[in-house]
C-alpha positions, 0 to 999 in steps of 0.5 A: 072506881078505877082507883079502887081496883088499882089499890087491890092490885098493888096489895096483892103483889106485896109478898111471896107466894107459898110455892116460892117460899116452898122452892126456896126451902128445897133449895136450902135443903139440897144445898145443906145435904151436899155441904154437910158431908164435905164439911165433916171430911174437911173437919176430919182431915183438919183434926188429923193434920193437927194430930200429925203436927202436934205429935211430930212436935215431940221429935226434936226433944226426943232426939236431944235427949236420945243423943245424950242418953240412948236408953230412956223410960217411957216417963223420961222420954215423955218429959223430953217431948216438952208436950203435955200428955193431953190436949184438945186434940189428943192424948199423947204417949211414948214408949221407953226408948232402947238403943235410940229406937222409941215411939210417940203416939197420939190418939185423936180426940174431939173430932168427927166419928170417923177419926176419934179414937184413931191413932197417929204414931211416929216411930224413930229407928236406931239410925235416927230417922223417923216415920209416921203412920196413921192407924185406922184412918181413912187415906183421904183424911191423912197426908203422904207424909203419914200414910195409913 
């Protein structure tokens, strides 16, 4: 008789109770609710950083071309960048160079809604100095080198 009670007690401890499973699901839900906004902010910041660096790559080619010819049309300026007008991260365009003054812009694509369609612009002054601006980008997603 004693062995049968022991056998029933062993079988009873074989799994998790419903309340234990519900607690685990609730904990996972809370962690997901906290982690998702942080992850989306991280992805947005990385997308803006990639757009800044990708469009910054155009500066060297433009500087080299402008040394030889300070006035260029937009198509020649784009060729000088050595970049494709479309990439995975952005759509790049240039303005015509007039007396060494030119602009390069990158419209972000394929990112979170908070940054998709926003514009990163590099402007070159006649002195050769480049400045960056991030139009419509939340300050938490950009860096000090390219303020909103």
